[in-house]
C-alpha angles and dihedrals in degrees: 000000000000092000091052091049092052091048092052091049090051090054087052090050090055091065097042114126123231129208119255132226134194097359101206094195119123093206126145131196111285122241089265090059094252116125120239120203092193095237113150108260133186113246113272111247091213128047114253129220115257111272095024111128117223117256117231118257117261113237119232094231134018115252088236141052128236096177101082101080098176093056092040096056100029096116098046123093121228090236092057090047092054094048092047094048091056093046095051091047088054093049092047092056115109115262094007094118094048090048091052091052091048093052095046090053097042133099086255088082091057094066114078101225099046088040090055092047095049093047092047091049089050093047095054093049125021096015096052090045097050104026137061101224142300095265138038089250092056089045091054090056091052090047090054090050088054092048090052090052091054096262134113128213134239095210117218123184089210102214125121143156098053110189104207144008094269091058091045089053092051090051090048090058090051091050090051092048090049093053090045090054090065090066090067093077125070088211106028118230085197112091097179144359115231122215129189110204093210085066089064100028125047110246092232090063092046088054090052093049092045093052092050090047089052095049089046089056090054095040116037093190094068110112118218106184093185095054118120131200109288144153121261112288103185139054127197088256094051117119106256097164091101088081110047096163136029110282125222117260118262112275119237089256090051092048087051091050090047091052089048090051093048090050090054089056091047092052090052089049093051091050091046093054090047091055092041094232121129125236126230114202110209120225123232135185122319092251091073103015098100093059088050091050088049092052091047099047094045092052092044088057089054098038128044143114123254100257103005136052122254095190128054123193121206122235118195106221096200088071115092095225094050099101094047092046091051095050098047093046091048090049092051090048091053093049090052092045093241118146100225126185128209129198109202113200134166095248135252108217101071101133099043092046091052094046095052094047089050094050088057092044095240134123118279113258088223126091114266096232140023088243092060089052091051090051088059093060141056127257118237090237091063087086093055088047089055091051096246114160120236093233091056111122089219090063116078139148133206138186133180114273109259093021135088091005091157090057091046095051093039091055090045092050089049090058101259124135109250136185135187121223100234121191122190139176141098112336095238097047093049092054095100088060092048092049090052093049089051091047091052090056093059097065149035116358099016109158100164084127086065093052093047092047091050090049091051090050089050091048092049098043108022137032101232117052126157148219131274145163125181125337104251100169116200120183136186120209135310110238146152118205116321098322103058131057126267119243126219119164 
């Protein structure tokens, strides 16, 4: 029974998508309107309807092994395994996620004693499992542990939704300190610094900018005096229903705040370039994503290295317009001679996106099925198909800290370069991140059962198993040398 289940999950893993970085294709949308990323594909046995993108071929075997439990779990302590197992079983309980969200938004959190008890409980369970620490010092210790286990870290100061300029300035200081911390290591265990634009620009202003950008896409005559040079942000299939009527221009105060926010990002880019560590700009919901794309692309035009990207934008592949937006932005970057990076992930705002679309009576911007989302991403084995060596610096993989540990260690053991997305920060302020991780595990590709099953096998057959949650596979580009994309996933 157990062996059949593991075999089934390994078949599932063969088809899992990965998130791409620095797509070095110069492809443009085909005449039918479907984008083509110029990856070699086998001929399709059946004709496709016009406008239907090809799905990546499924490899016969995964490029890693989940059967050797001793090797898979060799770097994980039994104590960590036990705590992680308890945490994951709690997260898998029916209604646990909804209960947690209700408690965090209740009056209970306004009373000091209950608030302290709730936060301490969260810290000792979900926070410890999914986060690297409350401070940069604690996060550095976690980074070193990952490094000792053969993994690197994508370091994320996990704050977001700053409400005013003062909070944005404080967050800027933390991002600068985080970047500077990477200089302490001769060989850095930090592969990327992660930045959320909502931490350095109030979300209300991002909504205003996004609305004006959407209206400008529909009406080319709209004058936006503050707009800087950027890449294309929208595709014809992008959700434009957030802006149903022409928005008012930005006020002088809003234009001033926009310039302050952009200058914060520029300071982060400057420090990142000095430290020679690339930036990943996180994606958020479609209400404010256009402004985030605008910030990211404008900064990438100003700051990049000669032959490799300094800044990576995030594309959420569960969005129907993801592939088209990625292609047109990359084509524009190539035409400008700007090395632009892309991080392709499944997406983390499924419930809120569907609710908002339903409230307006329009179609959801998210793919109708998990299979459609997979078809929008690349398989990890594509790198093997292209003949890319595992030791190639342009081939990397990454998963969220506390999630898909089996995949991380399996890829590590197979010789690939692997990172973990590692958020850190005060418990209460990282709660939005934790709630999204919990929400993700409720739907679509939840394979926490695979994680728990592998742990049980590790407990039974070997001494050192590990912790998992759901396999959310994130990949950065497929590439070889300077002329092909890099892959992280």
